[in-house]
N, C-alpha and C positions, 0 to 999 in steps of 0.2 A: 579245398583239401579233399583228396580222394583216397579211399582205403581199399585194400584187397585182402580179405580174410583176416581182419584184425583180431577177432576173438580167438581164432585158432592159433595164429602165429605168435601172438603176444601173451598167450596164457591168461586171458582176461578172466575176471571173476565169473562164476556160473550165474545163469539167469535167475535161479531161485534166491541167490544171495542179493542180487540187485533189488528183488522185491522187498527185502528187509532193510533197505538203506535208511528209510525214514526212522525206523525203530532204533537202528544203531546210532544215528545222530542224536536222537532224544535221550538214549541211555548213556552216551559216552561220558557225560560229566559225572555220573554217579555210580556206574556199575561196569566192571571190567568185562562181564559176559557180553555186553552189547557190542564190544569191539570186534567180535568174531563175525559179525553180520554186516560189515561196512559196505560191501558191494561197490558198484560204480556210481559215483555221484557227479553232478554237474561241476565243472571246474570252478565255477564261481563260489561253490560252497566249501572249497578246500581250506580257505583262510579261516573258517569258523570251526574247524575240526582239530582235535588233539593230534600231535605228530604221528602217533601210531596209526590212527585211522586214516590220516593222509597217506601214509606209506602203503597201507593195505589197499587203498583205492586206486593206486597207480598201476599201470600195466607193466612197468619196467623197474629194475633195481639198479641198472648201470647203463651209462651212455658212452659209446665210443664215437668220437667225432673226427671226421676227415677235416683237413685244413684248407688246401687250395681249392677254390670253387665252392666251398661250403661255409667257412668262416670268413675267409679273406679272398678278395679278387687279386691274385698275385700275378696275373697274366702279363701286365705291362713290364714288370721287372724280369720275369722269366724269358719272355719272347725277345726283349731287347738284349739280354745277355746271350741268348742263343744266336741272335743275328751277329753279335760281335764275335762269338766263338767261330761261326762259319767263316766270317771274314778273316779272322786271324789264322785259320787253317787253310786259307786260300781256296775255299769252296764257294760255289754259288749260294747266295742267301735265299732260303725259301720265302714264299709269300707270307704276309701276316696270317692269313687263314691256315696255311700249312704249319706255321710256327705254333699257332694256338693248339693244334692237335697234340703237341708235346706236353701240354700242361695237364697234370693229374697223374698219368701212369708213371711207373718207374722210368727214370730218364735213360738208363742203359737199355731197357726194352725199346724205348722210342728211338734211340740211336740205331738199334739193329733193325727195327721194323719199319720206321718211317724214313730214316736216312740211308738205310741199306748198308750200314757200317759192319765190318767184321769185328771180332772181339778186340783185336789190337787197336783198330781205329776208334772203336767206341770208347775204349779205356783212355786213349789219347784225348778224344773229344771231351770226356769228363774232366780230365786234368786241366784242360784249357778253360772249360766253362766255369768250374767251381770258383776260382779266384775272382773272375769277372762278376759272377753273381753275388758272392759274399761282399765284394767291395762296392758294387754299384746297384745291383738289382734287388737285393733281398728286402729292402725297405720301400721299394717302388710298388706299393700295394695299398689296398684300402679294405677296411672291414665292411662287409655287406650291411645294409641298413638293419638296425635292430639286433644284429648278431652279438655285439658286445654285451648288451643287456641280457640277451638270451643265455649266453654262456654263464653270466653271473647269477641269473635266476636258477639255472640248473645247479650251480655250485651251492646256492643258498638253500636248495631243497635237500631232501634226504638221499638223493641219487648220487652215486659216485660217478666221476667224470674222467675219462682218459682220452687223450689225443690218439688217433690211429691213422697215420698219414704215410703215404709212400714217399714223402719228402724226407731227406735225411734229418736226423734229429738235431744236428747242430743248427742249420738254418731255420728249422721249425721252431726251435727254442728262441732264436733271435727274433723271429716274427712275433711270436706270442708276447715276448718281453717288451718289444717295441710298442705294441698296442695295449700294454697293461693287462693282458689276459693270462699270463703265465700262472699267477697264484690261484686262479680259478680251477686249475686242473689238479686232480689227485695224482695222475700219472701222465707221462708224455712218452708215447711209443711211436716210433717212425722207422724209416729205413735206416739201417746202420750206415755210418759215414763211408764205409768201404763198399756199400751197395750189395753186400752179400745177402743181407736181409732186406728185400725191397718189395717182393710180391705182397699184395694186400692180405692174403690169407696168413702169411708169415707175420706181418705186422699186427694183425688182429690177435694171433696166437701170443705174441709178445705182450700186447696190452693186457690180455687175460691173465697171463702168467704173473705180471707185476701186480695187477689188482688182487689176484688170489693170494699172493704173498703178503699183501696189505691186510688180508682178512675181509675183503669186500664181499658183499652179497652178489654173486654172479648167477643167481637162479633165473633171472629174466633180463639179460642184456639186450641192447638194441644198437644198431649202427646208424649213423646219420652221414649221408654222403651225396655226391652229385654225379657219380660215374658208375657205369656197369661194373667196374672192378670193385667198387665198394659193395655192391649187391652180391656179387659172386664170391668175393673174399670172405665176407661175413657169413654167407650161406654155407661155406665149407665147415663152419663151426656151429651150424644150426642156429645162426643169429639172423633175425629179420632186419631189414633196412628201411628207414624212412628216407625217401629220396627228395632232395631239395631241387626245385625247378630253376633256381636263380644261378646255378653254376654252369659248368662247361659241357655237361652231358646233354646230347640231343634227346628228344622225347623217346626214341626207340630204346635208349639205354635204361629207361625206367622199368623195363620188363623184369618181373620177379620181385619188385619192391613191395613192401607191405603197404606203404602209403606214399603219396606225393603231396608235398606242401609247397605253397607259393610265397610264404612270407614268414617272418620270425614268430608272429603270434600263432599262426597255424602250427608251427613246429612245437611250441610250448603246449598247445592243446593236444597234439598227438602224443606228447610225452606225459600228459596228465598233470601238467604244472599250471596252476592258476597264475596267469601273468598279471603283473602290475601295470598300471598306466605308464606310458612312456613319459 
């Protein structure tokens, strides 16, 4: 796991508060005044602390999670559906590597930028793709190792959790429900089904709006994603991103991320959540 400017970007506790961490843990059982000096503790100690001290020791209050390439490997279903779409439209089918580039960004953007479609052709392509994907491709996916446990451990912590995906909300909900993860999320924000809301910054804004309406603490949100659009879209709202290396983004797309994690346990550590044994 690598970090870039964690203390500044994540609003971590001040160094002098960390010096008082031992006193805070000792006083927590009998005196409220000790709770103000919690500071940053090793994650293994979080299970021994009262809930308020655990909350104060974490760098974040809310987690926004990408879906494709972050929680699930959805590429097989998406690329097969795209290949069927190109065939149905009487167009040459791109190579597997070329099709993989469509996974993650808003699909209408990919139709314009990768396939070179004009607006009318892109809209037609979307109308052909959707029924194919909903009927055959949406469940052709797998949860990345440990990510189901990770999602539920975030849910079981004091952090609020929202999906923030460029995938339209209807198939995103289908995927989460299929894998038993839907109840773990406080909110589900994605592209609108008409693709009017599809850019990552707009999806992040919608997730924040819904969480705010729920009364969630949004003082220190963080994004978790696998593509540069996650980093850039969150940054437009002043939100740092933890970049997961197991997704579809090449290393150069990690630029600007607060941290890069290589597995589910490292992600929980970066979020300040003491993970339980698998």
